[in-house]
N, C-alpha and C positions, 0 to 999 in steps of 0.2 A: 490930392490924389487919396490919401488917408480917409477924407469925407467920403471918395465914390466906394473905397473898399468897405468901410463900416456901410454907408447903404445899401449894398449888393448883400453883406454878412445878413443884414436885418430883414431884407428881403425873401432870401434864401431859408433862415430860422424861420418868417412866418409863413413860407411856402410848407416848409417839414410840419411845423404845428398844427396847419390847416388838415394835411396829410392823415398827421396821427390821429385827429379828432376823424376823418372820414373811416380810417380803419379801425378805428376803434367803434365806430355805430355799425361798421357791418358786420363785426365782428360779435359783436351782441344781439345782432338782428338773426346771424347764422345760428348762434348757440340758442336762440328762441325756436326758431326753426327747429332746430334739431331734439330741442326737448317736446316740442309739439310731438314733432315726430315718432318718436320714441315712445310717449305717452298713446299716439296711435297705434304704434306695432303693439303694445302690451295688451292695447284691448283687444287687437286682431286675435293675437295670441290665445287670448281668455275664448272668446267666441269660437277658435277653431277647437280647443281643447273640449270645451263643451258640446259641441256639434258632432266630434269624435265618441264622445261618451255616450250621448244619444244616440247615434247610431250600432253603437256595439249594444246599446241596450233593446233595441229594435230588432237589430238582426241576428244578434250573437257572438256578432266578429268581435274576437280583440283588439282592443285599442294599439296600432302601431306606435312602436317607441318613439320620441320625438329626437331628431338628431340635432337640432339648434339649438342653444345655450340661450337663456333668457340676459336681459340686457341687465350689467349691473347697474345699482340705483344711482351710484356714482357720476352717471352719465358719461358723456366724451370727453371730458376734461383729464380723465383717467387713460384714455387711450393712448395718446402721445407716449405718456410718461413710462407707461407697459408696454407699448409696444416692444423693445428689445425682450422683455420675459417673456409675452406668448408667442414672439418668433421661436425662444427655445423650449417652452412650454408643448409646441408641439413635435417635437421627437419622441416624448413617452405616449404618444395617442395610443397605441396598441393595447392599450390598459381600456380605453373607451370600447373596444369593441364585444368585452363582458358583462358590462353594467346592463344591457339593454334586458337582459334575462331575469335581473334584479329586480329592475324598475316594472316590467310589468309584475313581478311578484307583487310587488309593493302597489302598483293600481288598482289591482284584482283584489289585494286585501282592503284596500281603502273603498271601494266598490263595497265589499262584504261587510262592510263595519253597520250592526244593528241602528246604531244611535244616529247616524246620518241619514238623511230623507232623502228620496229623488225629487227630481224637479217635477216629475210627474205625479207625486204624492204632494208635493208642496203646492203643488195648483191645484189639484182635485177638492184638498183640504180647504186653500181661499175661496175657489169657486161654491164648493157646498154652503160657508157662511152669507154670499152674497144673495142678494132678493131678485135680482134681474141680470140679463148679458151686459157685458162690458167688454171694451175693446181692446187690445191688446196694452196699449198705453196705459191705461185704468191697470189691467192685471200689473204691469210691470212695476206701476208704482204702489198700487196695493202689497203686493209682495216684498218689495224693498221696505215697506213700513215695518212689515209682519215681520220680517226676517232681516236686520241691518247687519248680520254677520256676512251673511252671504252676499257676493256679487252678481246681482240681476239683471241680466243683457235680454234687451227687446226681442234679438234675434232666436235668443234659446229660448226664451218663451214662447213667440209664435210657433217655431219648429215643433216644440214639445205638444202644444197645447193641438195643430196638427195630427200630431201622432196620437195623442188621445182621441180625436173624433174618429181617426181611421179605425181606432179599437172601441169606438160606441161608449166611451166612458163622459166625451163632452161632446154638447152639441154649437153646432156653426150657424150662427142668423146675420143676416144684413139689415143696415139699420142706415140709413140714407145712403151715403158712400162708402163708408165704415163695417167690416165685420167686427161682431160680436161673438161671446162665447160663452155659454152656462153649462151646467151641470146637466146631462143628460137624465131624460125622464126614467125613475124604474119602474119596469112592467111586474107590479104584483110581489114586489119585494117585501113591502112591510105589510101587506095579510097575510104571510105564511107565517110569523110566528102569532099571530091573534088565532088564526085557525088552528095549530099545533097545542093553545092552551084550552079552548074549546073541548078540541080531544081529550085531554087530561080528566078535563072538567067531567066531559060525558062518561070517559072510562069508571073514574072512580064512583060516579054517582049510580052506575051500573052494577 
């Protein structure tokens, strides 16, 4: 009997150990998936904000305040531990109804900062230095290399280029199956300064 009991105990222990390993593997897999989803969410949030700013630049409409809170860099591991704190922190939320006005003022102030170039200015400056048309991917990579401090998204670059095409500042062309962009040709813009100089010289000689 003792041998049988010991054998059953060993079997149960081995089974529990196997279950622990299986659960640990699944837990790590879920954590990896959550981390990937959080990174994807952060990218989508950044794209959403850039698109809102682009639309506000084109239409003049103010950017609506964002109600969602950005995810914490600590990940979901801190969520179970702080679940009770978050539940208690929901009570004084009436204060959150006041900051949106301040958030709008802060964002408008950031837009008006003279040292920060808009995406349109960045893309126009980049295209002016290129010899020929480039695709969205090439422009995105080039701008990323020229401005490493800024987060450059292909979606924002494409939408900004289309807006510049609509304003006549950028020209769009097709190369095989892809679309390329380049600076729109200037119409007599370079000849005007020379004409002015010639007029000044002729007036002095007279």
